[in-house]
C-alpha positions as CSV (number, residue, x, y, z in Angstrom):
1,M,-22.3,20.9,15.8
2,A,-20.6,21.1,12.2
3,R,-17.3,19.0,12.6
4,Q,-13.7,21.4,11.5
5,E,-12.9,18.9,9.1
6,L,-16.7,19.4,7.5
7,I,-15.6,22.7,7.7
8,D,-12.1,23.3,6.5
9,Y,-14.0,21.1,3.4
10,I,-16.3,22.9,2.5
11,K,-13.6,25.8,2.7
12,S,-11.1,24.5,0.1
13,G,-14.1,23.4,-1.8
14,I,-15.4,27.6,-2.0
15,E,-12.6,28.9,-3.1
16,K,-11.7,25.9,-6.0
17,G,-14.9,27.6,-7.2
18,Y,-17.5,24.9,-6.1
19,T,-20.8,25.8,-5.1
20,T,-22.2,25.4,-1.9
21,A,-24.9,23.7,-3.4
22,S,-22.6,20.8,-5.1
23,L,-20.2,20.8,-1.8
24,K,-23.9,20.0,-0.1
25,A,-25.3,16.9,-2.5
26,I,-21.4,15.4,-2.1
27,L,-21.4,15.6,0.8
28,I,-24.9,13.5,2.2
29,G,-24.0,11.5,-0.9
30,H,-21.5,10.4,1.6
31,G,-23.6,9.5,4.4
32,W,-23.2,13.0,6.1
33,N,-26.1,14.5,7.8
34,A,-28.0,17.3,6.1
35,G,-28.1,19.0,8.5
36,E,-24.9,19.1,10.3
37,V,-23.5,20.1,6.6
38,D,-26.2,23.4,6.3
39,E,-24.1,24.1,9.8
40,A,-21.2,23.9,8.7
41,I,-21.5,25.7,5.4
42,S,-22.6,28.9,7.4
43,I,-19.7,28.5,9.3
44,A,-17.7,28.1,5.7
45,E,-19.5,31.6,4.9
46,G,-19.0,33.1,7.3
47,N,-22.5,33.7,8.5
48,Q,-22.0,31.8,12.1
49,Q,-19.8,31.3,14.4
50,M,-18.7,27.3,15.7
51,P,-19.2,27.2,19.4
52,E,-16.2,27.0,21.3
53,E,-17.0,24.1,23.0
54,T,-17.0,22.5,19.1
55,M,-13.7,24.9,18.9
56,A,-12.4,23.2,22.2
57,S,-13.3,19.7,21.4
58,Q,-10.7,19.9,18.1
59,L,-7.7,21.3,19.3
60,P,-5.6,17.8,19.6
61,V,-5.9,16.3,16.1
62,W,-3.9,13.7,16.8
63,E,-5.9,12.0,19.2
64,T,-8.0,11.5,16.5
65,K,-6.4,10.1,14.0
66,Q,-7.7,6.8,13.3
67,E,-5.2,3.5,14.4
68,K,-4.1,0.8,11.5
69,P,-5.9,-2.2,12.3
70,I,-3.2,-5.2,13.5
71,L,-3.7,-7.3,10.2
72,L,-2.8,-4.1,8.0
73,K,0.3,-4.3,10.3
74,I,0.7,-7.8,9.4
75,I,0.4,-7.5,5.9
76,Y,3.1,-4.9,5.2
77,V,5.5,-6.5,7.0
78,L,4.8,-9.6,5.2
79,G,4.7,-8.0,1.9
80,F,7.8,-6.2,2.4
81,I,9.1,-9.2,3.1
82,L,8.5,-10.5,0.0
83,C,9.8,-8.0,-2.3
84,L,12.2,-7.5,-1.1
85,L,13.3,-11.4,-0.7
86,G,12.1,-11.2,-4.3
87,I,14.6,-8.7,-5.1
88,L,17.2,-10.3,-2.8
89,A,16.8,-13.2,-4.8
90,G,16.9,-12.0,-8.2
91,F,20.4,-10.6,-7.7
92,M,21.7,-14.2,-6.6
93,F,19.9,-16.0,-9.1
94,L,20.8,-13.0,-11.9
95,F,24.8,-12.3,-10.2
96,P,25.7,-15.9,-8.2
97,S,29.7,-14.8,-8.3
98,S,28.8,-11.6,-6.7
99,F,27.1,-14.0,-4.0
100,N,30.1,-16.1,-3.3
101,Y,30.9,-14.1,-0.9
102,L,27.8,-15.7,1.5
103,F,28.9,-19.0,1.2
104,N,33.1,-18.3,2.2
105,I,31.0,-16.6,4.8
106,F,28.3,-19.5,5.8
107,P,30.3,-22.9,4.6
108,N,26.9,-24.0,5.3
109,L,24.5,-22.1,3.4
110,I,25.8,-23.7,0.5
111,N,24.0,-26.9,1.6
112,Y,20.9,-25.6,1.7
113,V,20.9,-24.0,-2.0
114,S,19.5,-26.6,-4.3
115,V,18.3,-24.6,-7.2
116,P,20.6,-24.3,-9.8
117,L,22.9,-21.3,-10.3
118,P,22.5,-20.1,-14.3
119,A,24.6,-18.2,-16.2
120,E,25.5,-14.7,-15.6
121,G,23.7,-11.9,-17.5
122,I,20.5,-10.2,-18.2
123,F,20.4,-10.5,-20.8
124,N,21.0,-14.5,-20.7
125,L,17.4,-15.8,-21.6
126,T,16.7,-18.3,-19.1
127,N,17.5,-15.3,-16.7
128,I,13.9,-13.3,-17.6
129,S,11.7,-15.3,-14.6
130,Y,14.5,-13.6,-12.0
131,V,14.9,-9.6,-14.0
132,F,10.6,-10.4,-14.0
133,A,11.2,-11.0,-9.3
134,I,13.5,-7.6,-9.5
135,I,11.1,-5.4,-11.1
136,V,8.4,-7.1,-9.3
137,G,9.9,-7.0,-5.8
138,I,10.3,-3.3,-7.1
139,V,7.2,-2.3,-7.9
140,G,5.8,-4.4,-4.6
141,F,8.3,-2.4,-2.7
142,F,7.4,0.8,-3.6
143,G,3.4,0.6,-3.9
144,F,3.7,-1.0,0.1
145,I,5.9,2.1,1.2
146,L,2.8,3.7,-0.4
147,L,0.3,1.5,1.4
148,V,2.0,2.4,4.5
149,K,0.9,6.1,3.6
150,M,-2.7,4.5,3.1
151,E,-2.8,5.8,-0.2
152,K,-4.6,4.1,-3.5
153,A,-1.9,4.6,-5.8
154,G,0.1,1.8,-3.5
155,M,-2.9,0.4,-3.3
156,F,-2.8,-0.2,-7.1
157,L,1.0,-1.0,-7.5
158,V,0.8,-4.2,-4.8
159,I,-2.0,-5.6,-6.7
160,I,-0.4,-5.7,-9.7
161,A,2.6,-7.1,-8.4
162,G,0.9,-9.3,-6.2
163,L,-0.5,-10.2,-9.1
164,A,2.3,-10.1,-10.9
165,N,4.5,-12.7,-8.1
166,I,1.4,-15.1,-8.5
167,I,1.5,-15.7,-12.3
168,N,5.5,-15.9,-12.2
169,S,5.1,-18.7,-9.7
170,F,2.9,-20.3,-12.0
171,I,5.2,-20.5,-15.0
172,S,8.2,-21.9,-12.8
173,F,5.9,-23.8,-10.4
174,D,7.2,-26.7,-7.9
175,I,5.8,-27.2,-4.7
176,S,8.6,-24.5,-3.2
177,K,6.9,-21.9,-5.2
178,M,3.3,-22.0,-2.8
179,L,4.1,-21.0,0.1
180,N,4.9,-17.4,-2.2
181,I,2.0,-18.2,-3.9
182,I,-0.2,-18.4,-0.9
183,A,1.0,-15.0,1.3
184,W,1.2,-12.8,-2.4
185,A,-3.0,-14.5,-1.4
186,L,-3.5,-13.7,1.3
187,I,-2.3,-10.2,1.3
188,L,-4.4,-9.4,-2.3
189,T,-7.2,-10.5,-0.9
190,Y,-7.2,-8.6,3.0
191,I,-6.4,-5.3,0.8
192,I,-9.0,-5.7,-1.9
193,L,-11.4,-6.6,0.7
194,K,-9.9,-3.4,2.8
195,R,-9.9,-1.1,-0.1
196,D,-11.8,1.4,1.2
197,L,-9.3,2.4,4.1
198,F,-6.6,3.7,1.7
199,K,-7.1,7.4,0.1
């Protein structure tokens, strides 16, 4: 019995001008059963009716939706947090006076900030790393949004952002950036290993 998604794919291909022979070759090349493809082509061309039990079994499409792996959900959360922290830290170090209210609200917070704040302004050469962190954080954030939708473009944006973060951390390396490097390395490794999940 041909599945509805296969029939719909063939109908869409025929409407776009592809021959049934080329569609059959593509589908068999992607692992579909030749008999099932032939049956779906017959149904798509209108030569055969889909059996009623097949139509009834395919009505609740939302029940067959594939659940995302739990580790992928953890990667999403970790990635969003890393991107937001990169953006926030970049702005905080570029414009430290705009964050003085944090120190007024939380006076003990200043005890935990051990990094000297640079002079304000984007065009100060020492601040290029912080501008870079903001840009990479934004790219990574949008990459993770696309990744949640299982888009391959999101995967590429996240890989670019991750590699850029790792390189930036190595350029101005200190031991506190080791956690950032490890987190991004884990994210990139998982995404590259699971690249077949993304369409």
